[in-house]
N, C-alpha and C positions, 0 to 999 in steps of 0.2 A: 277795116279795123274797128272793133267795137270800143266805144268810149263810154264810161259810166261816171258821169260827173260827181255824183253823190258818194262814190267810193274814195277812199283816203290814200290808197297806196300806189306808188309809181315804183315798179320793180325793174332794175337795171341788170344788164347782162353780167356785170362784174359782181353780182349778189349784193349790191347796195339796195336798200329799200328806203325810199322817202315817204314820210307820212305827213300828209296835209291836215293840220290839226283843226282847221276851220271848216271842214265839210261835215255834214250831219252824221256820217258814220265813223268819224275819226276815233271816238272812244272805244267803239266795238272792234274796230280794226286793231287798235293798239293792244286790247286785251287778247285778240286772237293770235298775234304774232309774238307776244311777250314770252311765251314759253320756249321759243326756239330762235329768236332774233336778238342780237346783241345791240344795245343802244350805244351809239357812238357819240352823238351830240344832240342837244335839244334847244335850239334857239327859239325865237318867238313864233315863227310861222310854220317852219318845216323841221320835223325831227328826222334824223338819219339813223338807220339801223343797218347792221351787217349780218349777213347770214354766214357766220364763221364756221369752220369745222367743229370748233369746240362747242359752239352754241347748238349745233345740230346734235352733236354727240351727247351733250347734257340733256337735251330733250329726249333723245332716244333712251338714255338711262332712266328718265323719269317715266318711261312707258309710252311716249308719244310716237305713233308710227309715222313714217315719212309721208304716206298718203294724206294724213291729217294736216301736216305742214304745207304740202302743195295745195290742198284744198283751201286752207285759210288764206293763202296768198292770192289764189285765184278768185275767191269769193269777194275780196276787198280791193281788187286791183282796178285802177282807173282804165288801164289799157292792158291788152293781153299779156301775160307773163311770158318772157323769152323762154322757148322751149329748152335752151341750154341750162337755164337756171333749174328746172325741174329735173333734168338729167344729172346735174352736179349734186343736187340734193339727194337723189336716189343713190348715187355712188357713194356719197359720204355716209349716208345713213346705213348702207349695207355693211360698212366696215365696222360699225359697232357690233360687238358680239362675236367677231371672228376669233377673238381671244377671250378666254374665260378663266377667272381665278377661283379655284375651289379649295376646300379644306383637304390637306393631305392625310395620310394614315399614320404618320410617324411625328406628329407634332409640327409638321412643316406645311407648305402650300403646294398646290399643283396648278400649273398653267397648261390649259388645254387650248389648242389651236385648231383652226378649221381643217386644215389639210397639210400634207407633207411639204409642198412647195413654200408655204408660209412659215412652217417650222424652220426650214433651212434659211429662209430670208431673215427671220428674227435671230437665229443663231449667229448669223454673220454681222448683224447690226452692231455698230460701235458702242451704243449705250445699253441695249437690251442683252446682247450676247454674254457679257460678263456676269449678268445676274442669273443666267440659266444654269442650274446645277446638273444633276444627273438627268440624262435623257431616258425617260421611263418607257416610252414607246415612240413610234414615228411622229406622233402629234402631241406629246406631252412632255413636260419637264417638272422636275422638283425645284421648288423655290424656297429660300430661307425665309423663315417667318419675319424676321426684321427687315427683309427687302420688299415688303408688300407695297409700301408707298412709293419707294424709289422705282420699283419696276413699273407700277402704273404710270408714273411720269414719263419713264423712258418709252413705254408703249405709245403714249400720246404723241411724244416727239416722232416716233417711227410712223405714226398715222394708223395705228391699229389699237384703239382704246379697248381696255379690258372690261368685261362685265364682271364685277366683283361679286361672287356668290359665296365667298369663303365665310361669311358671317363673323360674329364676335363671341368671346367668352360671356357667359352670364355673370354679371356683377352682384355685389351684395344688395339685398332688397332694401329699398327706400320708399315706403307707402307715401304717395304724394298726390293730392288732388288740387285742382284750381277751384277756388271759391267762387260761388255765384254772387256772393255779396262780401265786399272787403270788410276787414275788421273795423273800419271807420263808418260802415253802413252804406257805402256806395255800391251800386250794382256793377258787377264785373262780367265781362264776356269777351272772347276773342273776336277780332274782326275777321270777316271771311277769308281774306288773303293770308292772315296769320295762321288760321287753321289749316288752310291749303298748304302753306309752307311746312308746317309741322307734320302734316300727313305725308307729304312727299319725302320728307326726310325719314320718317319711320317706317313707310312702306308696309303698314299693318304687321310689323314684326318679322317680315320675311328676311331671308338672308341678304337680299340685295339692299336692304335698308341700312341706315346708320352711317352712311358715307356721304361725303359732299360738303359743299359750302352754300349756306343760305345768304343771298345778297339782297339787302333791302336798304333804302336811303335813310338818312338821319331822321329820327322822329317816327319811323314807320313801326317800332315795337319789336325790334329784334330780341330784346329780353323776354318779352311775352312769348315769342315763338320758342325760345330756349326753355322756358318753364313748361310750355305745352308739351314739348318733346320729353322733358323729365317726367311729367305726368303719364305720358304714354308708356315710357320704358319702365318706370317704377323701379329704378336701380340708382345706387349712389353715383353721383355725377361730379366730375372735375370741371370747374368753371375757371378759365384763365382769361384775364383781362390785361389790357395794356397800361392801365393807370388806376390810381386809387379811387378817382372819381367813379369809374365804371364799377369798381368793387362796391362802393357805397350805393350805387344804383341798383345792383343785383340784390344787396341786402335789403334795400327798401321795398323792392317789388315782391321779394319772397316774404317779407313780413307782412305786407299788406294784402297780397293776393292768394296765399296758401296758408295752411296750418303751419304752425311753427315747426321747424325741423332744425336738427343740430348740424352745424356747419363749421368746418375747419376753414379759417381765413388766414392765408399767408400773404403778407405784403413784403416790400423791400426791406423793412427793418423789424417786422414783428410776425408772430405766428400764435394764434389763439383760437379757442373753440368756444362758441356761445350759440344761443338759440337766436335765429334770425327770422 
């Protein structure tokens, strides 16, 4: 058995990954597995990650091949990775893309599946079946436009996550650029991980872009990532927040870091339009 003491990962057969934060390669290992491993807990010495089905599918949706995930684990493992883990990752990764959502021809959506047996399985599924409308071919179904999100959730539950290539309608134009120097004279630029997050969301304007949830810890600059996405899309944007404090934060950041744009602000007891 090969033992690499400088490596940070201990990979267990239940797809749990332990990261020793005190070894020299800990930071590199953490960055390598972050795209496809779900952080479960992070106490002082050992961080615990899980290679969940959802984390694997999210990485596949972002364009990461399973081979790259396996290589990242092997490169940073203290001990050889159990072969069963590599096999399970391959099996999970292959499920992504067996179902594909596309734009239909009559203002609806089209669900394309890999083969007829899978189509039969999904048609009988308790949650997926009721959302499938007319069967257009042995491997395709018409889907109501309003069922897009519900269907994707149902397919996740069924274990066959959809690759969403239906795209979105083009919105009203909103020219917006991030300043390199704020109105107060301070230099402004995105941190590398903020730019990466916005790029992954936008996907260079491709049909697969514009979906998903960006998760960052408090203070990591999620507002900045949102503004970067707005600058890429160049269209009017609806910003929803859970409280008035967040509304004021968005106003302040837009005021400081972008040219002034007109914004409609709706709170629990008011609605007004002004430059922010």
